[in-house]
KEKE-3310 file (N, C-alpha, C; in steps of 0.2 Angstrom, whole numbers, plus 5000, padded with zeros to 4 digits):
npx = (5004:5010:5020:5012:5006:5016:5021:5010:5011:5023:5019:5009:5016:5025:5016:5011:5023:5024:5013:5012:5013:5022:5017:5011:5011:5006:5010:5000:4995:4981:4971:4962:4953:4950:4937:4926:4924:4934:4945:4943:4944:4958:4963:4958:4965:4979:4978:4980:4993:4998:4995:4990:4986:4983:4991:4985:4987:4978:4979:4973:4960:4944:4933:4938:4947:4938:4931:4942:4945:4933:4933:4944:4941:4930:4936:4943:4955:4967:4967:4977:4977:4987:4997:5005:5012:5020:5021:5013:5003:4998:4995:4996:5010:5019:5019:5029:5045:5061:5076:5094:5099:5090:5079:5062:5053:5041:5042:5054:5058:5068:5077:5065:5050:5039:5043:5038:5039:5031:5033:5037:5037:5029:5015:5002:5003:5004:4992:4983:4986:4984:4970:4966:4970:4963:4950:4950:4952:4940:4934:4924:4929:4942:4958:4971:4979:4992:5007:5017:5032:5034:5043:5059:5065:5077:5092:5104:5105:5100:5114:5113:5105:5113:5119:5108:5103:5114:5124:5137:5137:5145:5143:5131:5118:5116:5104:5094:5094:5085:5076:5077:5069:5063:5056:5060:5074:5074:5068:5077:5089:5085:5083:5096:5106:5113:5115:5110:5111:5123:5133:5146:5147:5133:5130:5139:5134:5127:5116:5107:5103:5096:5086:5078:5075:5067:5057:5050:5047:5038:5027:5023:5019:5008:4999:4997:4991:4979:4973:4971:4962:4950:4949:4957:4972:4990:5002:5019:5029:5045:5063:5077:5085:5085:5096:5107:5103:5090:5090:5101:5099:5085:5080:5073:5069:5063:5062:5057:5044:5027:5021:5010:5013:5027:5035:5049:5058:5066:5075:5086:5094:5094:5103:5114:5117:5117:5104:5104:5106:5094:5090:5100:5099:5086:5088:5094:5084:5074:5080:5082:5070:5070:5064:5051:5034:5031:5027:5038:5038:5046:5050:5051:5058:5053:5059:5052:5055:5065:5073:5080:5088:5102:5105:5098:5099:5094:5089:5076:5069:5074:5077:5072:5076:5068:5075:5081:5071:5068:5080:5079:5066:5067:5079:5074:5064:5071:5078:5069:5058:5040:5034:5033:5033:5027:5034:5030:5014:5011:5023:5027:5031:5026:5036:5041:5031:5030:5042:5040:5030:5036:5045:5038:5033)
npy = (4994:5006:5007:5008:5020:5029:5028:5033:5046:5050:5049:5059:5070:5070:5073:5085:5093:5092:5099:5111:5128:5143:5159:5170:5187:5201:5216:5229:5241:5252:5253:5263:5254:5245:5234:5227:5214:5212:5212:5202:5191:5191:5189:5177:5169:5172:5166:5153:5151:5152:5165:5175:5187:5204:5219:5234:5249:5262:5275:5288:5286:5282:5276:5268:5260:5253:5245:5237:5231:5224:5215:5207:5201:5194:5184:5177:5183:5192:5210:5224:5241:5250:5264:5278:5287:5300:5306:5318:5330:5347:5352:5363:5373:5375:5363:5355:5346:5354:5356:5354:5365:5374:5373:5370:5354:5355:5363:5361:5347:5332:5322:5316:5323:5319:5318:5325:5328:5327:5335:5325:5330:5341:5347:5349:5341:5329:5328:5328:5317:5307:5308:5305:5292:5286:5287:5280:5268:5263:5257:5244:5230:5231:5226:5230:5245:5250:5257:5266:5274:5280:5290:5300:5308:5299:5301:5296:5287:5270:5261:5255:5264:5276:5279:5281:5293:5301:5302:5302:5296:5299:5303:5311:5318:5334:5340:5332:5330:5331:5337:5354:5365:5379:5376:5363:5365:5373:5366:5355:5362:5367:5354:5348:5358:5362:5371:5366:5371:5378:5369:5361:5348:5340:5326:5320:5322:5313:5314:5322:5314:5304:5312:5314:5301:5298:5307:5301:5289:5292:5298:5287:5278:5285:5285:5271:5269:5276:5269:5256:5259:5258:5245:5239:5235:5239:5239:5241:5247:5246:5251:5240:5231:5236:5243:5241:5248:5256:5265:5274:5279:5283:5287:5278:5270:5257:5245:5250:5253:5251:5241:5229:5221:5219:5224:5223:5230:5220:5222:5216:5219:5233:5236:5231:5217:5199:5186:5179:5188:5192:5183:5185:5198:5197:5190:5199:5208:5201:5198:5211:5215:5210:5199:5203:5198:5203:5199:5197:5200:5196:5207:5205:5209:5208:5204:5207:5207:5197:5189:5198:5204:5206:5217:5227:5242:5251:5248:5248:5242:5230:5215:5199:5184:5170:5159:5163:5165:5154:5153:5166:5166:5154:5157:5169:5163:5153:5162:5167:5174:5177:5175:5180:5194:5200:5211:5215:5206:5207:5208:5195:5181:5166:5157:5163:5161:5147:5143:5149:5142:5130:5134:5138:5126)
npz = (5000:5004:4995:4983:4986:4986:4973:4966:4970:4965:4951:4950:4953:4942:4932:4935:4933:4920:4915:4922:4920:4916:4922:4910:4905:4895:4887:4880:4868:4866:4852:4840:4833:4841:4849:4861:4856:4847:4855:4864:4855:4852:4865:4868:4859:4864:4877:4874:4874:4887:4892:4906:4910:4905:4901:4898:4888:4888:4891:4901:4899:4904:4898:4888:4895:4903:4893:4888:4900:4903:4893:4895:4907:4903:4897:4906:4911:4920:4923:4920:4921:4911:4913:4907:4918:4923:4911:4904:4895:4892:4904:4919:4916:4927:4933:4928:4927:4929:4921:4924:4917:4918:4910:4906:4906:4900:4889:4884:4882:4886:4874:4866:4860:4867:4880:4892:4907:4923:4939:4953:4966:4967:4974:4968:4957:4963:4970:4959:4952:4961:4963:4950:4948:4959:4955:4943:4947:4952:4941:4937:4931:4932:4939:4942:4944:4933:4935:4924:4917:4929:4936:4935:4920:4909:4916:4912:4897:4893:4887:4874:4867:4865:4852:4844:4848:4846:4857:4869:4884:4897:4910:4920:4911:4907:4901:4904:4917:4931:4946:4945:4949:4957:4969:4972:4974:4984:4995:4996:5000:5013:5019:5018:5018:5007:4993:4978:4966:4965:4965:4958:4952:4953:4952:4961:4973:4985:4993:4986:4975:4983:4988:4977:4973:4984:4982:4972:4977:4988:4981:4973:4984:4990:4979:4979:4991:4990:4979:4985:4994:4987:4985:4975:4966:4964:4951:4944:4930:4928:4928:4926:4940:4957:4960:4950:4939:4939:4949:4948:4935:4933:4945:4952:4966:4968:4976:4988:4986:4989:4982:4973:4963:4952:4937:4930:4917:4908:4896:4887:4875:4875:4884:4879:4881:4882:4880:4892:4902:4906:4916:4926:4930:4935:4946:4954:4956:4963:4975:4979:4985:4998:5004:5004:4998:4986:4969:4955:4939:4925:4912:4895:4879:4863:4847:4832:4818:4817:4809:4802:4812:4813:4805:4811:4819:4829:4846:4850:4840:4840:4850:4858:4849:4842:4846:4858:4867:4876:4884:4891:4897:4905:4913:4920:4928:4935:4943:4952:4947:4946:4934:4917:4906:4890:4878:4863:4862:4849:4842:4842:4833:4824:4826:4838:4847:4847:4853:4865:4870:4872:4882:4893:4899)
capx = (5000:5014:5023:5008:5004:5022:5021:5005:5013:5028:5016:5006:5022:5027:5010:5011:5029:5023:5007:5013:5014:5024:5012:5013:5007:5007:5009:4996:4993:4975:4971:4955:4949:4948:4931:4926:4924:4941:4950:4941:4947:4965:4964:4957:4971:4985:4977:4982:5000:5000:4994:4985:4984:4985:4992:4983:4988:4973:4980:4968:4953:4941:4929:4942:4949:4932:4930:4947:4945:4928:4935:4949:4937:4926:4941:4946:4962:4968:4968:4981:4977:4994:4996:5011:5010:5023:5021:5007:5003:4992:4994:4999:5017:5023:5019:5034:5051:5066:5083:5100:5101:5085:5074:5056:5051:5035:5043:5061:5058:5074:5077:5060:5045:5034:5046:5036:5038:5029:5037:5034:5036:5024:5009:4997:5004:5002:4984:4980:4988:4981:4963:4965:4970:4958:4944:4950:4952:4933:4931:4922:4933:4950:4961:4977:4982:4999:5011:5023:5035:5034:5050:5061:5068:5083:5098:5108:5101:5103:5120:5111:5102:5117:5121:5102:5103:5121:5126:5141:5135:5150:5141:5124:5116:5113:5098:5089:5095:5079:5072:5080:5064:5064:5053:5064:5080:5073:5067:5083:5093:5082:5085:5103:5110:5116:5112:5112:5113:5130:5137:5149:5145:5128:5130:5143:5130:5122:5109:5103:5100:5092:5081:5074:5072:5062:5051:5046:5044:5033:5022:5020:5015:5002:4994:4995:4986:4972:4970:4970:4956:4945:4949:4961:4979:4995:5008:5023:5034:5051:5069:5080:5089:5085:5103:5111:5101:5084:5091:5105:5097:5079:5079:5068:5071:5057:5061:5054:5038:5022:5017:5007:5017:5032:5036:5055:5059:5073:5076:5093:5097:5095:5109:5119:5118:5114:5098:5105:5106:5087:5090:5105:5096:5080:5090:5095:5077:5070:5084:5082:5064:5072:5059:5044:5031:5029:5029:5042:5037:5052:5048:5055:5057:5053:5061:5047:5059:5070:5077:5085:5090:5109:5105:5094:5104:5090:5087:5069:5067:5077:5074:5074:5075:5064:5080:5083:5065:5069:5085:5077:5061:5070:5083:5070:5060:5076:5081:5064:5052:5034:5031:5036:5028:5030:5033:5023:5012:5011:5030:5028:5030:5024:5042:5042:5025:5032:5048:5037:5026:5041:5049:5034:5030)
capy = (5000:5012:5008:5011:5027:5033:5028:5038:5053:5052:5050:5065:5076:5071:5076:5092:5096:5092:5103:5117:5134:5149:5164:5175:5193:5205:5224:5230:5247:5252:5257:5265:5249:5240:5233:5221:5208:5211:5211:5195:5187:5191:5187:5170:5166:5172:5162:5146:5151:5153:5172:5175:5194:5209:5226:5238:5256:5267:5282:5289:5286:5278:5272:5263:5255:5249:5240:5232:5227:5219:5210:5203:5197:5189:5178:5175:5186:5198:5216:5230:5247:5252:5271:5282:5292:5306:5309:5321:5336:5351:5354:5369:5373:5375:5356:5350:5346:5359:5353:5358:5371:5379:5372:5366:5349:5357:5366:5358:5340:5329:5317:5316:5328:5317:5317:5331:5324:5330:5335:5321:5333:5346:5345:5349:5335:5323:5328:5327:5310:5302:5309:5302:5285:5284:5287:5275:5261:5261:5254:5237:5225:5233:5223:5234:5251:5249:5264:5267:5281:5283:5292:5306:5306:5295:5306:5293:5282:5264:5261:5253:5270:5281:5280:5283:5300:5304:5304:5298:5298:5297:5306:5313:5322:5340:5342:5327:5330:5335:5343:5360:5370:5383:5373:5357:5367:5376:5360:5351:5366:5366:5348:5347:5364:5362:5374:5362:5375:5380:5363:5360:5342:5338:5319:5318:5323:5307:5316:5325:5308:5301:5317:5313:5294:5298:5310:5296:5284:5295:5298:5280:5275:5289:5282:5264:5270:5278:5263:5251:5260:5256:5237:5237:5234:5243:5236:5246:5245:5249:5249:5234:5232:5243:5246:5241:5253:5260:5270:5280:5281:5287:5288:5273:5265:5253:5240:5253:5255:5247:5238:5222:5217:5224:5222:5226:5230:5217:5222:5215:5223:5240:5236:5227:5211:5193:5184:5176:5193:5192:5179:5188:5204:5195:5188:5205:5211:5197:5199:5218:5216:5208:5195:5205:5194:5206:5195:5200:5198:5199:5210:5203:5213:5204:5206:5205:5206:5193:5186:5203:5207:5208:5223:5232:5247:5253:5242:5248:5238:5224:5211:5192:5180:5164:5154:5166:5165:5149:5155:5172:5164:5149:5161:5173:5159:5150:5167:5169:5178:5174:5175:5185:5199:5201:5217:5215:5200:5209:5206:5188:5177:5159:5154:5165:5157:5140:5143:5151:5136:5125:5136:5139:5120)
capz = (5000:5005:4989:4979:4987:4984:4966:4964:4972:4960:4945:4951:4953:4935:4928:4937:4930:4913:4914:4925:4916:4918:4920:4905:4904:4889:4886:4874:4867:4863:4845:4839:4830:4846:4852:4866:4853:4844:4861:4866:4850:4854:4872:4868:4856:4868:4882:4872:4875:4894:4895:4911:4911:4900:4903:4892:4888:4885:4894:4907:4896:4908:4894:4884:4900:4904:4888:4888:4907:4903:4888:4899:4912:4900:4894:4912:4912:4925:4919:4922:4917:4910:4912:4907:4924:4923:4904:4903:4891:4892:4911:4921:4915:4933:4936:4925:4930:4926:4921:4927:4913:4919:4905:4909:4902:4897:4882:4882:4884:4884:4869:4862:4861:4872:4887:4896:4914:4929:4945:4958:4972:4966:4978:4964:4953:4968:4971:4952:4950:4966:4962:4944:4949:4963:4951:4938:4951:4953:4936:4939:4929:4933:4944:4944:4941:4932:4934:4919:4917:4936:4937:4931:4913:4910:4916:4908:4893:4892:4882:4867:4864:4864:4845:4841:4850:4845:4863:4873:4891:4902:4916:4920:4905:4910:4898:4907:4925:4934:4945:4948:4950:4964:4975:4974:4976:4991:4999:4997:5004:5019:5022:5018:5019:5001:4987:4973:4960:4966:4965:4951:4949:4957:4952:4966:4980:4986:4996:4981:4972:4987:4989:4971:4974:4989:4980:4968:4982:4991:4976:4972:4990:4990:4974:4981:4997:4987:4975:4989:4998:4983:4984:4969:4967:4960:4949:4940:4925:4931:4925:4929:4946:4955:4961:4945:4934:4940:4954:4945:4928:4933:4952:4954:4971:4968:4981:4993:4984:4992:4976:4974:4958:4949:4931:4928:4909:4907:4889:4887:4870:4877:4889:4875:4885:4879:4883:4898:4906:4909:4922:4930:4933:4939:4953:4958:4957:4968:4981:4982:4989:5004:5007:5002:4994:4979:4963:4950:4932:4920:4906:4889:4873:4857:4840:4827:4812:4820:4804:4800:4817:4813:4802:4815:4823:4835:4850:4850:4835:4841:4855:4858:4844:4845:4849:4864:4872:4881:4889:4895:4902:4911:4917:4924:4932:4940:4947:4957:4945:4947:4928:4912:4902:4883:4874:4864:4858:4841:4839:4843:4827:4825:4829:4845:4851:4848:4858:4872:4872:4875:4888:4899:4902)
cpx = (5004:5018:5019:5006:5010:5023:5016:5007:5019:5025:5012:5011:5024:5022:5010:5017:5028:5017:5008:5015:5017:5019:5015:5008:5010:5006:5006:4994:4986:4975:4963:4951:4947:4940:4931:4927:4931:4946:4949:4944:4954:4966:4963:4963:4977:4984:4980:4990:5002:4998:4988:4983:4987:4986:4991:4984:4983:4973:4976:4961:4949:4936:4932:4945:4944:4931:4935:4947:4939:4929:4940:4946:4933:4930:4945:4953:4962:4970:4972:4980:4984:4994:5003:5010:5013:5023:5014:5008:4997:4990:4997:5007:5021:5023:5025:5041:5056:5073:5088:5102:5095:5079:5068:5055:5045:5036:5050:5062:5065:5072:5072:5054:5040:5036:5044:5034:5036:5034:5034:5033:5031:5017:5003:4997:5002:4995:4981:4980:4984:4973:4961:4965:4965:4951:4944:4950:4945:4930:4930:4927:4940:4952:4967:4977:4990:5003:5017:5025:5034:5041:5052:5064:5075:5089:5104:5104:5104:5108:5118:5108:5107:5118:5114:5101:5109:5124:5132:5140:5140:5149:5134:5123:5112:5106:5092:5090:5090:5079:5075:5075:5065:5062:5058:5071:5080:5072:5073:5088:5091:5084:5092:5108:5114:5112:5114:5114:5120:5135:5140:5147:5140:5128:5134:5139:5125:5116:5105:5100:5095:5085:5076:5071:5066:5056:5046:5043:5038:5026:5018:5016:5009:4997:4992:4990:4979:4969:4967:4963:4949:4945:4953:4968:4984:5001:5012:5028:5040:5058:5072:5084:5086:5092:5107:5110:5096:5086:5095:5103:5090:5076:5073:5071:5065:5056:5058:5047:5033:5018:5014:5010:5022:5034:5043:5056:5066:5075:5084:5097:5098:5101:5115:5122:5115:5108:5098:5105:5099:5087:5095:5102:5090:5082:5091:5089:5073:5074:5083:5075:5065:5067:5052:5041:5028:5031:5033:5040:5042:5049:5053:5053:5058:5055:5056:5051:5065:5075:5082:5088:5097:5109:5101:5099:5100:5087:5080:5066:5070:5074:5076:5072:5071:5069:5082:5077:5066:5074:5082:5071:5064:5075:5080:5067:5065:5078:5075:5058:5046:5031:5035:5030:5031:5028:5035:5021:5012:5018:5031:5026:5028:5030:5043:5037:5027:5037:5045:5034:5030:5044:5045:5031:5035)
cpy = (5006:5013:5011:5018:5032:5033:5033:5045:5055:5053:5057:5071:5076:5074:5083:5096:5096:5097:5110:5122:5140:5155:5169:5181:5197:5212:5225:5237:5248:5256:5258:5260:5244:5240:5228:5215:5207:5209:5204:5190:5186:5188:5179:5166:5166:5168:5155:5146:5153:5160:5171:5182:5198:5216:5231:5246:5260:5274:5282:5289:5280:5273:5266:5258:5250:5243:5235:5227:5222:5213:5205:5198:5192:5183:5175:5177:5192:5204:5221:5236:5251:5259:5274:5288:5299:5310:5312:5328:5340:5353:5360:5369:5373:5368:5352:5351:5351:5355:5357:5364:5376:5379:5368:5360:5350:5360:5364:5351:5337:5323:5317:5321:5326:5317:5323:5328:5329:5330:5331:5324:5338:5344:5345:5343:5329:5322:5326:5319:5305:5302:5305:5294:5282:5283:5281:5268:5259:5258:5246:5231:5226:5230:5227:5240:5250:5256:5263:5274:5284:5285:5298:5304:5303:5300:5303:5287:5276:5264:5260:5259:5276:5283:5283:5290:5304:5306:5299:5300:5295:5300:5308:5319:5328:5342:5338:5326:5334:5333:5349:5366:5374:5379:5367:5359:5370:5371:5356:5355:5366:5360:5346:5352:5365:5366:5370:5365:5378:5375:5362:5354:5339:5330:5316:5318:5317:5309:5319:5319:5305:5305:5315:5306:5294:5302:5305:5291:5286:5296:5291:5277:5279:5286:5275:5265:5271:5273:5258:5252:5258:5248:5235:5237:5238:5239:5242:5243:5249:5247:5243:5236:5231:5246:5247:5246:5258:5266:5276:5282:5285:5288:5284:5268:5261:5248:5243:5255:5249:5244:5231:5218:5222:5220:5225:5225:5227:5216:5222:5219:5230:5241:5233:5221:5205:5191:5181:5181:5194:5189:5182:5194:5203:5193:5194:5208:5208:5198:5206:5219:5213:5204:5197:5199:5197:5202:5200:5197:5201:5201:5208:5207:5209:5207:5203:5203:5202:5190:5191:5207:5210:5215:5229:5236:5249:5248:5242:5244:5231:5219:5204:5188:5174:5159:5157:5166:5160:5151:5161:5170:5159:5153:5165:5169:5156:5156:5170:5173:5174:5173:5179:5189:5201:5208:5216:5208:5201:5208:5199:5184:5170:5156:5156:5161:5150:5139:5145:5145:5131:5127:5137:5132:5118)
cpz = (5000:4998:4983:4979:4985:4976:4963:4965:4966:4953:4945:4950:4946:4931:4929:4933:4923:4911:4917:4920:4919:4917:4915:4905:4897:4890:4880:4874:4864:4856:4844:4835:4835:4848:4857:4862:4850:4849:4863:4862:4851:4860:4872:4865:4860:4874:4880:4873:4882:4896:4900:4913:4906:4903:4897:4893:4884:4888:4900:4904:4899:4903:4890:4889:4902:4899:4888:4895:4906:4898:4891:4904:4909:4898:4900:4913:4917:4921:4923:4918:4917:4908:4912:4912:4923:4916:4903:4899:4893:4900:4913:4920:4921:4936:4933:4928:4926:4927:4924:4923:4914:4914:4908:4903:4898:4890:4880:4884:4882:4879:4864:4864:4867:4879:4891:4903:4919:4935:4951:4965:4972:4969:4973:4959:4957:4968:4964:4951:4955:4965:4955:4945:4954:4959:4946:4941:4953:4947:4937:4938:4930:4939:4947:4941:4940:4930:4929:4919:4924:4938:4934:4924:4914:4910:4912:4904:4894:4886:4875:4864:4863:4857:4842:4842:4849:4852:4866:4880:4896:4909:4915:4915:4908:4908:4901:4914:4928:4942:4949:4948:4957:4970:4977:4977:4983:4996:5001:5001:5011:5023:5023:5019:5013:4996:4981:4966:4960:4966:4958:4948:4954:4957:4958:4973:4981:4989:4991:4977:4976:4988:4983:4971:4979:4987:4976:4972:4985:4987:4975:4978:4991:4985:4977:4987:4995:4983:4980:4993:4994:4981:4978:4971:4962:4958:4946:4936:4927:4927:4929:4936:4952:4955:4954:4939:4936:4944:4951:4938:4928:4940:4954:4959:4973:4973:4987:4992:4987:4987:4977:4968:4955:4942:4928:4920:4908:4900:4888:4881:4871:4881:4885:4879:4881:4883:4890:4904:4910:4916:4928:4934:4937:4946:4957:4960:4963:4975:4984:4986:4996:5008:5006:4998:4987:4973:4958:4943:4927:4914:4900:4883:4867:4851:4835:4821:4814:4815:4801:4806:4817:4809:4806:4820:4830:4839:4851:4845:4835:4846:4854:4852:4847:4848:4856:4869:4877:4887:4894:4899:4907:4915:4922:4930:4938:4945:4952:4954:4945:4940:4923:4909:4896:4881:4867:4861:4851:4838:4839:4836:4829:4828:4836:4849:4852:4853:4865:4874:4875:4881:4894:4902:4908)
residu = (MET:ILE:LYS:ARG:PHE:PHE:ALA:LEU:CYS:VAL:LEU:PHE:SER:ALA:VAL:LEU:SER:LEU:THR:ALA:LYS:VAL:PRO:VAL:TYR:VAL:TRP:GLN:THR:TRP:ASN:ASN:ASN:ASN:THR:GLU:GLN:SER:LEU:ARG:LYS:GLU:TYR:LYS:GLN:TRP:LYS:LYS:HIS:GLY:VAL:VAL:GLY:VAL:CYS:VAL:ASN:ALA:GLY:MET:ASP:ALA:ALA:LYS:ILE:ALA:VAL:ALA:ALA:LYS:ALA:ALA:HIS:ARG:GLU:GLY:LEU:GLU:PHE:HIS:ALA:TRP:ILE:PRO:THR:MET:LEU:GLN:GLU:GLY:LEU:ASP:PRO:SER:TRP:TYR:THR:VAL:ASN:ARG:LEU:GLY:GLN:SER:ALA:HIS:ASP:HIS:PRO:ALA:TYR:VAL:ASP:TYR:TYR:LYS:THR:LEU:ASP:PRO:ARG:ASN:PRO:ASN:VAL:ARG:LYS:TRP:LEU:VAL:ASP:LYS:PHE:SER:GLU:LEU:SER:LYS:ILE:PRO:ASP:LEU:ASP:TYR:ILE:GLN:LEU:ASP:TYR:ILE:ARG:TYR:ALA:ASP:VAL:ILE:LEU:ALA:LYS:GLY:LEU:TRP:SER:LYS:TYR:GLY:LEU:THR:MET:ASN:GLY:GLU:TYR:ALA:ASN:ALA:ASP:TYR:CYS:TYR:CYS:ASP:ASP:CYS:VAL:LYS:ALA:PHE:LYS:GLU:LEU:SER:GLY:ILE:ASP:ILE:ARG:LYS:VAL:THR:ASP:PRO:SER:LYS:ILE:LYS:GLU:TRP:ALA:GLN:PHE:ARG:GLN:ASP:ALA:VAL:THR:ASP:LEU:VAL:ASN:MET:ILE:VAL:GLU:ALA:VAL:HIS:LYS:ASN:GLY:LYS:LYS:VAL:SER:ALA:ASP:VAL:PHE:PRO:GLY:PRO:ARG:SER:HIS:ALA:ILE:TRP:MET:VAL:ARG:GLN:GLU:TRP:ASN:LYS:TRP:ASN:LEU:ASP:ALA:VAL:PHE:PRO:MET:ASN:TYR:ASN:ASP:PHE:TYR:MET:GLU:PRO:ALA:SER:TRP:ALA:GLY:GLN:VAL:THR:ALA:GLU:GLU:VAL:GLN:SER:LEU:GLY:GLY:LYS:GLN:THR:PRO:VAL:TYR:SER:GLY:LEU:PHE:ILE:CYS:LYS:ASP:TRP:GLN:ASN:LYS:ALA:SER:VAL:ILE:ASP:PRO:GLU:ASN:SER:GLY:LEU:LEU:PRO:SER:GLU:ILE:GLY:GLU:ALA:VAL:LYS:GLY:SER:MET:GLN:ALA:GLY:ALA:ALA:GLY:VAL:CYS:LEU:PHE:THR:PRO:TYR:SER:MET:THR:ALA:GLU:HIS:TRP:LYS:ALA:LEU:ASP:GLU:ALA:ILE:LYS)
# end
């Protein structure tokens, strides 16, 4: 009897190992052709490949979010309202960050026109964002508010992007070093005694870096508290690390955020790293949480035109080959990830889906 019971246990474990799936999420941007029916059709197809949740960027448009959330729930998927948080246009000019040169992101954004970043310390910005997310979190089928661009602009770009913008970034880039508005400068001086505008190299002042990391952390935790009051959760798309990249590149000390889930964008090609790097950086990310039960979902960037990847210069058009999917997924999971997230399902070719199916079992 004991031998038979043991044999059944072994068989049961073997069956579980064969059928167990790695939870897969996807990032999806709303387009004007979307309907509940078209979304459900896509979701039904993606579910066949292990997708358990969708992160949909419809901005702060409550009506669009409601449609996508309903479609996701009808197909049994978890729904994250993916929202670019600090990138906003058309608000009060005084709400935007000011760079080291004294230029406002409102009319002198760094790198690209849409990098109009709000000041996370500004009390009006905080109230506006908290109120917005609190209201959106009341949408019935919404499970999570997902914070994206919850940061300052990249004071140093990922190395793979330097050639794209014609930059060699051997230090913090003054045009994208924020925020030097009067209020931030005054508050920091009162806290530290340092007038940061008179410092020759502000990047050497650790207190100044921490001051801005704390500004983002405080804002995130205010949003989390407001959303939790409505019975919903908060996730965030963050830079890798955090210590190896997120903290010094965009002031995201995200291991201190009171999140319900975190989605690090472990885009290896942006950092000129191989697919195996996804597992290495995931290990850091899991360890950084210090025992918190916050699930880490490793974000993977997919190369749609993978057969011509060798000729692709821009990492934003590059990404994982089908042959690299398995290494990135398995490495992330072995490092302690709770699952993976694909950017994007529309870049996944038949070869990618086949490789993913094999990797997640």
